[in-house]
N, C-alpha and C positions, 0 to 999 in steps of 0.2 A: 557403502550406503548406510545411513543410520537406520536402526530398527525403529519400526513404528509401534506404538503402544495401541493394541487393539482396544476399541471402545468397550467391548464386552469384558475385557480383562482389567479395565481400569478400576482402581479403588481409591478411597480417600479423597485427597485434594484433586488428583487428576480426574476422577469420576465427576466431582462437583463441577469442575471447570468444563469438562467435555459436555456435560449436560447443558450448561449455559451456552456454549458455542453451538451445540446442535439446535437449541431453541432459537438462537439468533440467525443461523445460516441454513438450517434444515439438514445439516451434516457436520461432521468434524473434519475439516481439511487436513491432509497429510502434514502440512506445515505444523499444526498443533499436535498431531499424533506423534511426530518425531520429538517435539520438545517434551511431551509427556513421558516419553520413553527415557529421556536423558535426565530430566529433573522437574518434578511437579511444581516446585517453587518458581522456576524459570517460566514454565508454562503459565502459571497464574499471573506472574508479573507482566508477561507479554500480552495475555488476554486482557488484563485490566488496562494496559496502554492502548490496545486496539479499541476497547469500548470507549475509553475517554476521548481518543483522538479521532477515530474513524466513525464510530457509531453514534456518539452523543451529538446532540444539536450544537451547532457552533456558527461562526461567521460564514463558513463554507458549507454548501449543501453536500450530501453524501456522494452524489454523482461527480461533482467537481473533485472531491477528495479521492475518489477511485480513479478518475482520470489522471490526477497528479501522481498517485501511487503507481499506476501503470507506466506513466512517463518515466519515473525514476527507475522503476524495475527494468524498463527497456534500456535506459542509459547505463544501468549497472550490469547489463547482459544477464539478468536473472530470468531464465525461461519460466521457472515455476511462478515466480511473482508476477511477471508480466501477463502470463495467461490467466492467473488467478484474479488479478485486478481488472483485466479486460472483461472477464466473465462477470465479476461483481459490478462493474460499471454498467454492463448490459442489464444485469438483474435490477439495478436501481434507476433504470430509465434512460441510459445513454443509447443513442442510435449508432448503427454501423457507420453512418456518415460522420458523426461526432468522433468516434474512435479513430477513424481514418484521418480526419483532420488533425486530431491530436498527434497522431503519428507523423504527419507532415511537419507539424511544429517542432516535434522532438528532433527530427532529422535536420531541419533547418538550423535550429539553435545549437545542436551538437556540432554541426560543421562551422557555424559562426563562432562558437567558443574556441574551436581549434584555430581558426584564423586569428581571432583577437589574441589568444595566448601565444601563438607562434610569432606574430608580429609585435608582441608586447605593446599593444595599443593602450595608451593611457586613457583612463575613463574620464570623460568630461560631463557625466551625468551623475546625480546624486539625489537620493530621496529627499534630502533637506531642501532641494530646490523647489519642491512642490508644496503648495499651501496645504496644511493638514486639515482634514475634515474632522469635526468633533462629534 
C-alpha cells in the first residue's frame, strides 16, 4: 500500500495543493494524499485536471460528471473511485434513486457490450447519421 502524505506534514507544492483541495472538498481524500507522497508535481497535475474537468462549469453539470465517473469506476472495478464518486454525486445533489438507476444502466450496458463484442456485431449506427445542432 502506498504511504499517504499527512496533511500536517505537507510542505511546498503539496501543501499548496492540499489547501486548495481541502477548500474545494472540505477534506483531502486519500487519493490525493497518496499522490502527494509519491510526487508533488504529479499531485498538482492531477488536481489541475480535476478542477478543469470535474469542478469547472461546462456542458455537463457536476452531478452528471460524478455519475459518469462513478459508472466508469464501477466498470473498472475500482472500489475506491466508485465509492468516492458515488459519495460526491450524493454531495452535489444526486438521489439514491438516480444512483441506483445509473447502476442499472451500467450493468445493462456492460452486459450488452459483452454480447456485441462476443458476437462481433457490426455497428449500423454512427453519430454522422444525426443532424448536428449548432
